C-alpha positions in Angstrom: 13.6 69.3 -46.9 16.3 70.7 -49.4 15.6 71.7 -53.0 18.0 69.5 -53.6 17.3 66.6 -51.0 13.8 67.0 -52.7 15.4 66.8 -56.3 16.8 63.2 -55.0 13.4 62.3 -54.1 11.8 62.9 -57.3 14.7 61.4 -59.2 14.4 57.7 -57.6 10.6 58.1 -58.0 11.4 58.8 -61.7 13.7 55.6 -61.1 11.0 53.5 -59.6 8.3 55.1 -62.1 10.6 53.8 -65.4 11.4 50.6 -63.9 7.3 49.7 -62.8 6.1 51.0 -66.3 3.5 48.2 -67.9 0.5 48.6 -70.5 0.0 51.2 -73.4 -0.8 54.3 -71.6 0.7 57.3 -70.1 2.1 57.7 -66.1 0.2 59.4 -64.4 2.1 60.8 -60.6 -0.8 63.3 -59.0 0.7 65.6 -56.2 -1.0 67.3 -53.8 -0.9 69.7 -50.3 -0.2 73.1 -49.7 1.0 76.1 -51.3 4.7 76.2 -50.8 4.7 72.4 -50.1 7.2 71.2 -52.8 5.2 70.0 -55.7 6.4 72.1 -58.6 10.1 71.9 -57.2 9.2 67.4 -56.6 8.8 68.5 -60.9 11.5 70.8 -61.5 13.7 67.7 -60.0 11.9 65.2 -62.2 13.0 67.2 -65.0 16.6 67.7 -64.0 17.2 63.6 -63.9 15.0 63.2 -67.1 18.0 66.0 -68.9 15.5 68.7 -69.6 18.2 71.3 -69.9 15.1 74.1 -70.7 13.4 76.0 -67.7 11.0 74.8 -65.5 8.5 76.8 -63.7 4.7 75.8 -62.6 2.6 76.1 -65.8 -0.5 77.7 -63.3 -1.7 80.1 -65.8 -1.1 77.8 -68.9 -2.4 74.7 -68.1 0.1 72.8 -68.9 3.4 72.3 -69.9 4.8 70.0 -71.8 9.2 68.7 -72.6 10.6 66.6 -74.8 13.4 63.7 -73.0 15.6 62.1 -75.1 18.5 60.6 -75.5 20.2 58.7 -71.8 17.4 59.8 -70.2 14.8 58.6 -72.8 16.0 55.3 -73.2 16.8 54.7 -69.5 12.9 56.0 -67.6 11.2 55.0 -71.4 9.9 58.0 -71.5 9.2 60.8 -74.2 8.0 63.7 -72.9 7.0 65.2 -68.9 3.9 66.2 -68.9 3.1 69.0 -66.3 -0.1 69.9 -66.0 -1.3 72.4 -62.4 -4.6 72.4 -61.7 -4.5 75.1 -60.0 -6.6 77.5 -61.5 -8.8 74.7 -62.7 -13.3 73.9 -61.4 -13.7 70.8 -62.4 -12.4 68.2 -64.5 -14.3 68.7 -67.7 -11.3 71.7 -68.5 -8.7 68.8 -68.0 -10.4 66.8 -70.5 -10.9 70.5 -72.6 -7.2 70.7 -73.2 -6.7 67.1 -74.6 -5.6 64.6 -71.5 -7.6 62.0 -73.2 -4.7 62.6 -76.0 -2.4 62.3 -73.5 -3.2 59.6 -71.9 -3.0 56.9 -74.8 0.6 57.7 -74.7 2.7 55.5 -73.3 5.4 57.6 -73.6 4.4 60.3 -71.6 5.0 60.5 -67.9 2.4 63.0 -65.9 2.1 65.0 -63.3 -0.2 67.4 -61.8 0.3 69.8 -59.3 -3.0 69.9 -57.5 -4.3 66.5 -58.6 -7.3 65.6 -55.8 -9.0 68.0 -57.9 -9.1 66.5 -61.1 -9.5 62.6 -59.1 -12.8 62.1 -61.2 -10.4 62.4 -64.5 -7.6 60.1 -63.1 -6.6 56.3 -64.4 -7.2 54.1 -61.9 -3.2 53.4 -62.9 -2.0 57.2 -61.2 0.4 56.9 -58.6 -0.2 59.8 -55.7 1.6 62.0 -53.8 1.3 64.3 -51.1 3.6 67.4 -50.2 3.3 69.2 -46.9 5.0 72.6 -45.6 5.7 72.3 -42.3 8.1 75.1 -42.0 10.1 77.4 -43.5 13.1 74.1 -43.9 10.8 71.0 -43.3 8.9 69.3 -46.1 7.8 65.9 -46.4 6.8 63.4 -49.4 3.9 60.6 -48.4 3.1 58.5 -51.7 -0.5 57.9 -51.1 -2.1 55.0 -51.5 
């Protein structure tokens, strides 16, 4: 799967997330998969579809990055912030709690995407969507919605 295809899938998933929003909490997507499987490329595709102009990079060393969403994308999808979290360097769910995850999750305007989400199962909300990314070879990757 090419980067363009990953971005296309990201936009499709974003459209469904925006369309199926309800409740008073953030929308959370946990991404799992091995290194190089496309998790960060997926988040870049989400950011592109949301009209975010900032350079999106993996927050591996800073744990989280928050991007403001405005204009047409905010109206279309209903999100005001993209919260990109990378749990790769975290050893325990309490570390995510320490950066204010509870506050982030209470804001229904947040779209929270967590790379290495499988490491944070204990703190993920019940309404979390799970995507699994798989590196097959240099040109082939797969993305599957896990239930």
